[in-house]
LOMAR-728180 format. One record per atom (N, C-alpha, C): x negated, y, z. Coordinates in steps of 0.2 Angstrom, whole numbers, plus 5000, padded with zeros to 4 digits. Last residue first. Layout:
residues N
XYZ ...
//
This chain:
residues 603
532251424646 532651454653 533351414651 530751424645 531151414642 531651434648 529251574644 529651504650 530451484646 528751654639 528651574635 529251554638 528151724655 527851734650 527951644646 528051744669 528551694667 528551694657 527051824672 526851744673 527251714671 527651944662 527351924668 527051854668 527851974648 528252004654 528051944659 527051934637 526852004638 527352024646 528351884627 527451864630 527351934631 529951844634 529351864628 528551874632 530751714640 530551764641 529851774633 532351644632 531551644634 531151734635 533651644638 533051574633 532551564635 534051794643 534451704644 533851664640 533451914648 533151844643 533351784646 533952054640 534251994644 534151944643 533652224642 533852164634 533752084638 534552334649 533752314647 533952244642 535252484643 535252414645 534752374644 535652654642 535552604641 535452544645 537352734632 536952694640 536252644640 538252844626 537952804626 537552794633 539552944619 539152934622 538952874625 539353084607 539353014606 539152994614 540653204601 540153174604 540253104604 541353214585 541553214590 540653194591 541353254571 540853284576 541153274581 542353224564 541653194565 541153194567 543753224576 543353244571 542753184570 543853274592 544053264590 543753274584 543153244611 543153264606 543653244599 542053124616 542653164619 542453204610 541252984609 541553024616 542053054614 540952814606 541352854601 541452924609 539352744609 540252734609 540452804607 538052634612 538252694611 539052684611 536752584620 537352564620 537852604620 534852524617 535552574617 536052574614 533852444625 534152424621 534552494623 532152384629 532952414632 533252434625 530852314637 531352274634 532252304635 529252414639 530052374644 530552394637 528252454632 528252414636 528852384638 528252504616 528452524624 528252464628 527252524603 527852474605 527752494612 526652694595 526352614600 527352574601 527052774590 526752704585 526552694587 527752924591 527752864593 527352804592 527653004579 527453044584 527352964590 528452884568 527652914568 527252974573 529152754572 529152834575 528352854573 530152654562 529552674566 529752774567 531152514566 531252594569 530352604571 530952374562 531452434559 531152484561 530152374578 530152344571 530552384564 529652504587 529852414587 530252384580 528652664593 528852584585 529052524588 529752744602 529352704601 529452674594 531052804608 530452844607 529852794605 532552804604 532052764606 531352824603 533452944602 533252914610 532752874609 533252944589 532753004593 532752964600 533952824584 533252864580 533052884590 535352864591 534852814594 534252814593 535652994585 535852984588 535052944593 535652904568 534952964573 535052994575 536452824569 536052804571 535652844572 537752904573 537552854578 536852824577 537852974561 537552984567 537452984573 538152864552 537352904552 537552924558 539352824555 538852784556 538052804556 540052944549 540152934557 539552894559 539752944534 539152994540 539652974548 540552844531 539652854532 539252874537 541652884536 541452854536 540652814536 541752984526 541753024531 541652944535 541252924515 540852984515 540852984525 542552864509 541852824510 541252864517 543352984509 543552924514 542852874517 542753024496 542953064502 542953034508 543052914488 542352934490 542353004497 544352914487 544052864489 543352874493 544553054480 544853034486 544652984492 543953014467 543653064472 544153074480 544552934463 543752884463 543852944468 546052874462 545952944462 545052934467 547452774459 546552794455 546252814457 548452884465 548252804463 547652824458 548753024471 548352964474 548352914469 548653134455 548953114461 548353064464 547753264467 547953204465 548253184459 546153324470 546753344465 547053264465 545253354486 545153314480 545953354477 544353434500 544953444494 544653404488 543553414514 543353404508 543953414506 543253444529 543753484527 543553474520 542653344533 543253354537 543553404531 541453394529 541853314526 542553324529 540953474536 540753494530 541553434528 540753424546 541153484544 541353484541 539753334543 540153304547 540853374546 538453434538 538753404533 539453364536 538353454552 538453514544 538753504543 537653344557 538353414562 538753434556 536853334550 537153294548 537953304553 535653444552 536253414547 536853384547 535753394566 536053464565 536153474560 535053284564 535653284568 535853354565 533753294554 534453264552 535053294555 533153374564 533453414559 533953364554 532753304572 533153334577 533553374570 532153194567 532653164565 533153224570 531053304563 531553244558 532153224559 530353314574 530553364572 531153334567 530053174578 530653204583 530853244579 529953044565 529753084570 530353144573 530052894554 530352954559 530053004562 529652804538 529852824546 529952884550 531052764531 530652714533 530552744539 532352894539 532252864533 531652794538 533153014544 533152954545 532952904541 532753114533 532353114541 532553084546 532553074520 532053134524 531853114528 533752994521 533052974518 532553024520 534453044526 534653024528 533752994524 534653184512 534453204521 534253144525 535253104505 534453144503 534253144509 536553074506 535653014504 534953054507 536853164507 536853134517 536453074513 537053234498 536753274503 536253224509 537753154491 537053154486 536553224491 539053164495 538553114495 538053134495 539353334495 539453314501 538753224499 539653294478 538853334480 538853304488 540853234480 540353184475 539353234477 541653314486 541453244492 540653224488 541853484487 541953424482 541553354486 542553584500 541953534498 542253474492 544053664494 543753654501 543053614495 545853674492 545453714495 544953674496 547153644496 547153664491 546453674489 547553474504 547253514505 546853564494 548153364504 548453384504 548053464504 546753304501 547453284494 547953344495 546453264510 546053294504 546453314503 547453204520 547153264520 546753304516 547553064522 547653094514 547753154515 546753024531 546652984529 547153014521 547653074542 546953094542 546453074536 548553034542 548553104541 548053124539 548652884544 548752914537 548552994536 548252894557 547852884554 548152884546 549652974563 548953024561 548252974561 550452864561 550552924558 549752974559 549952764567 550152764565 549952814558 550252844583 549752834580 549552814572 551652854581 551252934582 550552894579 551952724582 552252744574 551652834577 551152574589 551152654587 551352694584 551452454579 551052494578 551052554583 552152304590 552552344584 551752404583 551552114589 551452204591 551852244585 551651964588 551452014584 551852084588 550751904605 551151914601 551051954594 549451774604 549651834607 550351864603 549051624605 549351684612 549451734613 549051614592 549651574595 549951604602 547551654589 548351654588 548751684589 546651584595 547051634598 547751664595 546151484586 546451454593 546851524598 545951564576 546551504575 546851484581 544751634581 545451684578 545951604579 543951544583 544351594588 544951614585 543651504568 543651474575 544451484579 543251634563 543951574561 543951534565 542151654572 542751694571 543151674568 541351544566 541451544573 542151594572 541251574553 541551504555 541851524561 540351704555 541051704550 541451634551 539251664560 539851684560 540651714563 538651584549 538751534552 539451594559 538851674537 539151614536 539251604545 537851784542 538651784538 538951714540 536851714545 537351764550 538051754548 536351674534 536751644537 537051644544 536251794529 536651744524 536951714528 535051814533 535851854533 536251804532 533751744536 534351764541 534951774540 533351804524 533651734526 533951674531 531851874532 532451874526 532651774525 532351924548 531951884544 532451884536 532752094553 532752024551 532552004545 532152174568 532052174562 532352104563 532652174581 532352244576 532052254572 534152094584 533552124587 533052194583 534951974576 534052004575 533852054578 536251994585 535951964581 535051934579 536352134588 535952074591 535852034591 538152194580 537452174583 536952154588 539052174565 539052154574 538152184576 539452194554 539652244556 539452234567 538852054548 538052164547 538652204554 539851944555 539051974551 538852064553 541151994565 540751934561 540551984555 542452024577 541852054574 541452004572 543952044583 543351984582 543252004576 545352044592 544752064586 544152044588 546152024605 546252034597 545752034589 545452154616 545952084615 546052074609 543752224614 544852244614 544952174611 542652194616 542852204622 543552224622 542252034605 542452104607 542852114612 541951884599 542351924604 542352004604 541451794592 541351874588 542051894593 540751674601 541351674598 541251734594 539451754607 539151734602 540151694600 540251914609 539951864612 539851784607 539552114603 539952044604 539951974608 539652264598 539352224606 539852154602 539452324582 539752314587 539652254593 537752364577 538252344577 538652334583 535952344569 536452374574 536952344572 535352314556 535352254562 535752264566 535752324540 535952384547 535952294554 534952354527 535352304532 535052324537 534252434518 534552374516 535152324520 533352554507 533752534514 534252474512 531852514501 532452524501 532952494505 530352524496 530552534499 531352544498 529952514477 529952564484 530352504488 529052464464 529552444468 529252504476 528552414445 528552464451 529452434454 528052244442 528652304443 528152354448 526452164433 526652214438 527452264438 527152054419 526952114420 527252154429 527751934415 527151994411 526852004414 528851934421 528551864421 527951884417 529452044424 529252014428 528651954430 529552194414 529752114415 529252074420 530752324412 530152284414 530152214414 531752354407 531252394405 530652364404 532852344414 532852424415 532152424412 533252224412 533752274409 533552304412 532052134417 531852164408 532652224406 532352134431 532052164429 531852194419 533352024429 533452094433 533152164429 532851934423 533351964419 533652024422 531951904434 531851914427 532251964425 532851864445 532451944446 532151964436 533651734440 533951804439 533651874441 532351654437 532751674431 533251744434 531351584445 531651694447 531951714442 530551474439 530951484449 531251534448 530751504427 530751444430 530951444436 530151634426 530551614423 530951544426 528751564432 529051634433 529751644431 528151454422 528451484429 528851514433 528351544410 528551474409 528851484418 527051634413 527851684412 528351594414 526051634425 526151624418 526951634419 525551684439 525951614438 526151594434 525351794438 524551734439 524751704437 526551894439 526551874433 525751834433 526751954450 526751874451 526551864444 526652124458 526452074451 526351984453 527052274463 527452174465 526952144460 526652444465 526752354462 526752274466 527752574472 527052524472 527352484466 528352754468 528352654469 527752644469 528652874461 528652854471 528752814471 528252874450 529252874452 528952854458 526852874447 527152914449 528052924451 526552754463 526652764456 526852844456 525352814478 525852784471 526052784467 524352864484 524252814480 524752774476 524952984494 524752994486 524352924482 525452944506 524952944506 524452964499 526552884502 526652974502 525952984505 526352774497 526752814492 526352894495 525652684507 525552744503 525652764498 526852724516 526152744518 525852734512 527752634509 528052684511 527552724511 527152514510 527452524506 527252604505 527052494526 526552494523 526452514515 528452484530 527852534532 527452564527 528852364522 529052424520 528752454525 527952284530 527752264522 528052344520 528252274543 527752294540 527652294535 529752234542 529652304545 528952324541 529752104534 529952154530 529552244534 528252004540 528552034542 529252104535 526851954529 527051984532 527751994534 526651914515 527151884521 527251914526 525351984511 526352004507 526851974513 524551954524 524451994519 525652014516 524051904537 524851874533 524851904525 522951954539 522951884542 523551874537 523052084538 522452054535 522651974534 523952194537 524152154540 523752104535 523352324531 524052314535 524152254541 522452314523 522452354528 522752354534 522952224515 522452194516 522252244523 524052284504 524452244512 523452214519 523552334495 523452384501 523652334508 522552294483 522852264486 522952264493 522352434471 522152404476 522752364481 522752504460 522652434459 522452404464 523152634462 522452614461 522152584459 524652614465 524352634461 523452644457 524452474474 524452534472 524252564467 525152314477 524452354473 524752444474 525752124478 525752204482 525152254481 525851974473 525452024475 525652094477 526651824476 526651904473 526351934476 526751684480 526151704479 526151794477 527851644486 527651614483 527151644478 528451754496 528151664497 527951644493 528551844488 527951854491 527851784497 529651814481 528951814478 528651794481 530551774492 530451734489 529751744483 531251894494 530751874498 530151804496 531751984478 531851974483 531251924489 532252154476 531752084472 531452044478 533652204474 533052224482 532752144473 533852394469 534352344470 533552294471 533452544471 533752474476 533752424475 534352574454 533952584457 534052544467 535252504445 535052484446 534652494454 536152644441 536352624448 535852564451 534652764439 535252684435 535452674443 533652884439 534452864441 534952824440 532552764439 532752814438 533452824441 532152614444 532352614438 532552704438 531252494456 531352594453 531552594444 531952374466 531752404460 531652494459 530952364483 531852374480 531752414472 530252284493 530252304489 530852284484 530652274506 530152344505 529852334498 532152354513 531652284512 531152344511 532152424530 532152434522 531852374519 533552394542 533152384538 533052404532 533952474557 534052504549 533352494542 534352494570 533852484568 534052474563 534852604580 534352654575 533952584570 535752524582 535952564579 535652634576 535752444599 535352434591 535252484582 537652434599 537052424603 536452424594 539452514604 538652464598 538052474600 540952464609 540252494610 539852454604 542652554601 542152484603 541152524606 543352644598 543252664605 542752584608 543952674586 544452624590 543952624597 542652714579 543552774582 543852734585 542152614576 541852654583 542352704583 542952524569 543052504578 542452564582 542952584557 543552564560 543252544569 541552614556 541852654556 542552644559 541052474552 541052484558 541452564561 542052454541 542252404549 541852434553 541452534531 542152554534 542552504541 540052554529 540152564536 541152554536 540152524513 540052614517 540152614523 540152444500 540052434505 539652504508 540152474486 540752454491 540652484498 538952424480 539152504481 539752514487 537952294489 538452324484 539052424486 536452344495 536752324494 537352354488 535152444492 535352424491 535852364487 534252614490 534952584493 535052524489 533752784493 533852744488 533752664493 534452854499 534352894492 534552814488 535752774513 535152814509 535052824501 536752734514 537052794515 536552854513 537052594510 537452664506 537052724506 537052544525 536552564520 536552614514 538252494531 538052564529 537652574524 538752334534 538352394536 538452444529 540152214531 539652234531 539452304534 541652184536 541252214530 540952244528 542352104546 542052084541 541752094535 543552094560 543352154553 542552094553 545052014561 544351994562 543952054555 546452024573 546152064568 545452054566 547851924574 547251934579 547051984571 549351994575 548951954582 548551944583 549452114563 549252064564 549252024570 550352224553 550452194558 550052124560 549852324540 549852264545 549752254549 550652454531 550452444539 550352374539 549952574521 550152484524 549852504530 550152674508 550352674512 550252624516 549852714489 550252694494 549852674501 548652724478 548852754483 549352744490 548652614467 549252664469 549052714473 547352544472 547552564464 548252604462 547352554485 546852614480 547052614472 548152554496 548352504491 547952554486 547752574515 547852594506 547752564501 547952544531 547852504525 548452584518 547852494549 548252534544 547852524537 548352344558 548052404553 548152444551 548852264575 548652284565 548252324564 548752274588 549252284585 549552274576 547952304606 548052314596 548352254591 548652394616 548452324614 548552334606 549452514620 548752504619 548652434616 550652524622 550252514627 549452504627 551052554610 551252604613 550852584621 549752444601 550652464601 550452514607 548652524588 548752504594 549552504596 547352504575 547952534577 548552484583 545852524565 546452484570 547052544572 546152614547 546152624555 546452554559 546152544533 545852644538 545552634544 545452474521 545852444526 545552544532 546152474505 545452494509 545852484515 546152344493 546352394496 545952394503 545852264482 545752324481 546252384485 546952134488 546552154483 546452214482 547552044497 547552094498 546852124494 548151874497 547451904497 547551984492 548451784508 548851814505 548251834504 547651604505 547951664509 548151694507 547551454499 548051504496 548051564503 546651364499 546951354506 547451404504 546251354484 546851274488 546951304494 545551454481 546351444477 546551364482 544651464492 545351504492 545751484487 543851394485 543951364490 544851384494 543451494476 543551404476 543951384482 542751554484 542851564481 543451514479 541551484489 541851464493 542651524490 540851474474 541251404480 541651404482 540251594475 540751564471 541251524472 539651604486 540151654486 540451624478 538551514484 538951524490 539551534491 537951554474 537951494473 538751474478 537551694475 538151674469 538651624469 536351674483 537451694484 537851684480 535451604475 536051604482 536451634483 534551624464 535551664463 535951634467 533651604462 533651654468 534451684464 533851434467 533551454461 533351534468 534751414479 534751384471 534551434468 534051354494 534151414489 534351384484 533151364513 533951354505 533951394501 531951404523 532251414515 532551404511 530851334529 531351334532 532051364525 529251324530 529651344525 530251314526 528851434547 528851354541 529351364538 528651514553 528051494553 528051414548 528851674544 529151624546 528651564547 528551784538 528551794542 529151744549 529551774520 528951804525 529051784531 529651594515 530051664516 529651734521 529751444506 529251484511 529551574509 530851354503 530351354503 530251434506 531651164502 531651234508 530851274506 532751084495 532051104493 532251154498 533450924498 533750994498 532951024500 532850754494 533350794499 533350874498 532550694486 533350704485 533250734491 530850694482 531550644483 532250664486 531250824472 531150754469 531050704475 532350914481 531450904480 531350834476 533451034476 533250984478 532650974478 534551194477 534051154473 533651074477 536351154480 535751194483 535151154478 538051184476 537651144477 536751194477 539151164488 538851224485 538351154484 540851134494 540451114488 539851154485 541151154508 541251174500 541151204495 540651034511 541451034512 541751084506 539450984509 539950954508 540750964507 538751134507 538851074502 539351024502 539351184520 539151214516 538951174509 538951054529 539551124526 539451144520 537751104531 537851044528 538451064526 537551234536 537451234527 537651124523 538051224545 538551264541 538151244535 537351124552 538051114555 538151144547 536051244551 535951184547 536651124548 536451344559 536451364554 536451284550 536751334574 537351314570 537051334562 535451344580 536051324585 536251294578 535551494576 534751424573 535051374575 536451564581 536251584573 535851514572 536351554595 536751514592 536951514583 535051604597 534951544600 535851524593 535651774595 535051714592 535051624592 536551784604 536751764598 536051714594 535651764616 536051724615 536351704607 534851854615 534551794612 535151724613 534851974605 535251964610 535151894610 533152064603 533852014601 534052004605 532052114604 532652144607 533052134604 530952054599 531052004609 531652084609 530552064587 530352124592 530552104599 531151994579 531552064580 531152074584 530251904574 530351934568 530552014572 530151834589 529751864585 529951924581 531451784586 531251834592 530351904589 531251674575 531851754573 531751794580 530451604579 530051664575 530451724573 531251574590 530651554589 530151634586 532051484582 532251534589 531751584588 531251404573 531451444572 531751504575 530651314584 530351354579 530651404576 531751244588 531551314595 530851354590 532351204580 532551234579 532351284584 530851144569 531251124574 531651194575 530051024557 530251104559 530651084564 530050874552 529450934556 529351004558 531250844545 531050814555 530250864559 532151004540 531750964539 531250924548 533151084545 533151064539 532450994537 533651204551 533051194551 533451114547 533851364538 534051324543 533551264544 534051514530 533551484535 533951454541 534251554513 534651564520 534351484523 533951664497 534151594503 534351584508 533951764490 533051724492 533451654496 534651834484 534551794480 534251744484 536551904488 535951864490 535651834484 537551934482 536951974480 536251954480 538851904490 538351844483 537851894476 538651974501 538351924501 538251884494 539252124497 538452104497 538052004496 540452154489 540152144494 539452124493 541352044476 541352104480 540652084485 542051924474 541651944468 541352014472 543051894487 542351834483 541851854478 544251974479 544051934485 543551884483 543752134473 544052084471 543552024479 543452274487 543652234479 544052194477 544052274499 544152344494 543852304487 545252164506 544552164504 544552224500 545852064516 545852134515 545452144511 546751934516 546351934518 546352014515 547851844529 548051894526 547151914525 548551684536 548151734536 548151784530 549851624547 549851664540 549251674541 549351444550 549251484550 549451524545 549551304549 550051324547 549951424546 548251254545 548551274543 549051294540 547051284558 547651284559 548151294551 545651244555 546151204563 546751224561 545551284544 545451224542 545751214549 545951444542 546551364538 546251314539 544551454552 545751474551 545851424549 543751424540 543851384548 544551414549 544051504527 544051424526 544151404534 544151624536 544851604531 544551534530 542751644537 543351644545 543851644540 542351624524 542251564533 542651574536 542651744521 542851704519 542751634521 541751834529 542551844527 543051774526 540451824527 540751824535 541451824532 540451834511 540351774515 540451784523 541851954510 541251924510 540651844510 542752034509 543051954509 542351934507 543852104524 543252114523 543252024520 544452054539 544452124534 543852154529 546151974540 545351964538 545252044535 547051934551 547051964545 546351994546 548151804557 547551834557 547551874548 549651834554 549451794561 548551834562 550451964548 550251914546 549951904554 551552074539 551652044543 551151974544 551752264530 551752174530 551452134539 552752394525 552352324533 552252284531 552352524518 552452454517 552352414522 552652704523 552252644521 552652564520 553552814512 553452744519 553052714516 552152904503 553252854504 552952844510 551353054509 551353014507 552352964507 551653204513 551053184511 550953114508 552953234519 552853264513 552453244510 552953074530 552853134526 552753154520 553352924539 553552944531 553153014532 553852844547 553152904549 553152924542 554452714557 554652784552 553952834553 554252584550 553952604559 554252674552 555552424553 555052504551 554852534554 556452344557 555952354560 555352384558 557652374549 557552384556 557152394559 557152344536 557252394540 557352434547 555952214539 556452224538 556552304541 554252174534 554952204536 555552224537 553752074520 553752124522 554452124528 552651904525 553551944521 553652014524 551451834517 551951874521 552551914519 550951654515 551151724511 551451754517 550251534516 549951614519 550551674514 551151434512 551151454522 550751524522 551551484498 551351434503 551351474509 550451584489 551251594489 550851554494 549651784489 549551714490 550251644489 549551934478 549751894486 549651814484 548752034474 548651974473 549051944477 548552214467 548752184473 548852104470 
//
């Protein structure tokens, strides 16, 4: 654990203020206090810190990071780029239109409008304030490349290593700002005072196994999604839905949980961890061709107009269909080929991906590479407003933990834009409200319950082994709640998830608590199962095909634009019920095609 110095330092509470929760399972929790606790250190989390301390340098800001600050998570893994309207021939209206069309008009239009309007300003900030170097055209202007599903080439990038550039520069800013950095610390639960007001969070120092209580005036959740619950997945290993699960247990409302995006081109590398790693959209924008094992350019069957530049949902389903209908490679994939551009050109434009394929014995610059759809990004998440506020006073959510911005499908290049745009907004909001909220004392019973649940696997003498259950979760989600779904598979998946949840509640692992990977796996798994049950429940409700949610038994899109809002229901443990309600999409800015005389009308 590293702690900053200066104005960002946190002070342990005095003995008189300490929370008495010690039991036989763990030592007395260390208690820390801060003005703003930011959970997550990717693009959303660090932009939040940058803006909060930029607005109020006197604030104490603490970053809680499951890995190394600025060097873990998924923003660093972004290859492709960042969508922003910079060219005078482009327009915010066109970017907005592309975003709504890509999202099949399920988007929260207020959030989507905020995204496309703020993105140019944030790109400028990343260059001039943060110090990012993006690729330039010969005339000195920022170079923007083609990405699928967009009517204009608006994707800002640094070669195919854009995320490393952004996160490296944001990390540099943290040395200047000096927030407190709690590295290798797992956030557990949001906790409240005896009157039900948000008071902070519980956490565990992963290296030592020690419990922590972090009191905070404002908490910002920015941990990312949970696509690692699938057999083939793209995100960083530590991205296991922790922030979503924290918000779920705290009773917050979620939307669009069935909308899990499968990127169409994830590497196939056998049992290696590289399996699922994305070959980014810029390849298809630059002219890459997708072929099946028979050599056919199969996108002609699925989108003859846009071909490989169709949206991710269409291309992913196309590849999946080729594979399951027997036209895939022996290892269950299809082929992407950009070698026709020539070795020198491919190496110049896509050095990161070329190096990645060569690590697994393939070569993007010289031959077709085997790929498969890979679980990539969660469009669903916590309900927020445009300033990242939730229904819980003092709690903000930014980035992939929030739902609504992308609707039923995210455009490539809109993801890192969302993280930085809403991370910045969360920082501004947090700074504005931090002084209005008192520093509260968490309810001791609530703190105790959080730690009892977390440490329970260490106390059990016998029970299931977590790694075996993780494999089962990945297989059942891929099989039953994957790229293409149907009623029978979803029913089977829901039943298997409930059975799995009961086993996860009985996991036993040996001690000690320090550097205990099995124990950490058990907590990852509990969070993933929590989110997975919500996904399966929402997927069974949506009896249509829309965006990333494909139903083999309902292949057409319905005539009504509605979304499901879900929250934690009655019962305890991982098998608690799920409460839900159906809401109509609000057309706050544009009426979608097919919705009466007002179609396309600006509001």
